[in-house]
N, C-alpha and C positions, 0 to 999 in steps of 0.2 A: 720808051722810057729807059735810057741807058743806066747801067749799074756799074758802080766802082766797088770792087772788092778789096778788102784789106785785112791783114792780120790784126789781132787785137791783143792788148795787154789789159788786165784788169786789176783793180785795187779796191779795198774796202776802207771807208772812213767812218768814223763815229763822231757825230755832232753831240756836244754836251748841253745840259739844261741851260736855258736862257739865250742860246745862240740863235741868230736869225737864219733860218734855212736858205733863203735866196742869197743873202750877202755872203754866207760861208761858202756856198758853191761857186759864187763868182771869184771869191778870193782863192779857192782851191784851183780853179782854172787859170788864174793869173799866176799864182806861186809856181804851178807845175807847167806853165807855158803850153797849155793844151790848145792844139790846133784843131783837133777833132775828137770829141768824146761824147759819150751818152750815159745816162743813168739807166741801169738795167734792172735794178731791184732796190727796194727800200722798205724798211719797217721802223716803227718808232711811234712817237706821240708828240703832239703839239698842245701848248697851253692856250694859244690862240692861232687862228688861221686867217691869213689876208689873201683873198681870191679876187680875181677879175672873172666874172661870169661871162658867158658867150655874148658877144655883140654889145657889151656895155663898156663904157670908157673908164669908169671908176671902180676902185676895189671896194669889196665888202668885207667886213671883219666878223668873223665867227668867234665869239668868246666862249671859254670853257674848254675842257679837255677833249682832244680828239685823237683817235688812232689813225696813223697813215695806213691807208688800204692800198694805195699804189702811187708811185711818183715816177714819171718818165719825162724824158726831154733830152735835148742836145746842149753841149757846153763847148765853147771855144773862146779864144782871146777876143774874138769879134762879137761875143754876146752869148747869152744862154736863153733857152726857151724851155720852160718847165710847166708841166700840168700835174696836178695832184688830185687825188680822191681821199677824203677823210670821213670817218664815222664818229658821230657823237656817242654819248652814253646810252642812248636808246637805239643805236644801230642805224640811224638815219645818215645816209651818205650824201655828201656834197662834193662837188669838184669844180675845177676851173684852173685858170692860169695863176701860177704862184706869183705873189706880189711881196714886196718888203713888209715885214711885220708878221710873218709866220714864225712863231717862236717855239724852240724845242722845249718839251716838258720834261721828260725823262731821258730820252735818247733818240737819235736818228742814225740808223745803220744803213749806209748807202754804198751800193756797189757801182762802181764807175768803170766803163770800158774806154780805153784810149785806142783809136784807130791809127796805126803806124804810117800808113801811106796816103791818108787823106787829110784835107783841111776844109773847114767850115767857115764860110763867110755869110754875112747877111747883107743882101743888096736889095735895092728897091725893086718891087714887082709891079708892073703896070696893070696886071690882072686884079691883084688883091688891094693894092695901094699901101701895102706894108713892106718893111724890110724883111725879106724871106730867106730861108736857108738855100745856099748854093754849095754844093759838094764838089770839090776839085780833087783830082788824083795828083799825088806828088811824084808818081813814078814816071 
C-alpha cells in the first residue's frame, strides 16, 4: 500500500443554527477550491440528523437534538465522503454516512486540514462497485 505524504494547512469553521451540515461542507470545498482535505475534528449539535446506515440505500432521519460525538471524512472538488456519530439526550449513539438534512442546532465547529501536494478524486472501483477515493500526488 503506497503512501503519499503532504504538508497540511488547517482552518476552523463554524456553522450556524439552521445550516445544513453536508451542503455547507460541499460549499466550503467548492468556495476554497479544495483538491484534498479532511475533517479532523468537530463538535456541536444538530436539531435533526439524516444518516445512511451501513448497506442501506435510503437515508434515515433522527429527529430531536443530538450532540456531534465525531465527524470524519474527506473533501474535494470531486466530492465529499463524511461519517458522523451523534448522541441523543439519553446518550444513545447512532452513526452513519452524512446525508442532506442534517441541520445545525446551536453550532458546528469543524477543523479542516488541507493537503498541499495531494489531490483526491472519486473513481469507479470494480471491487466495491462505487466511486471510491483515489489519492494522487501533485509533486
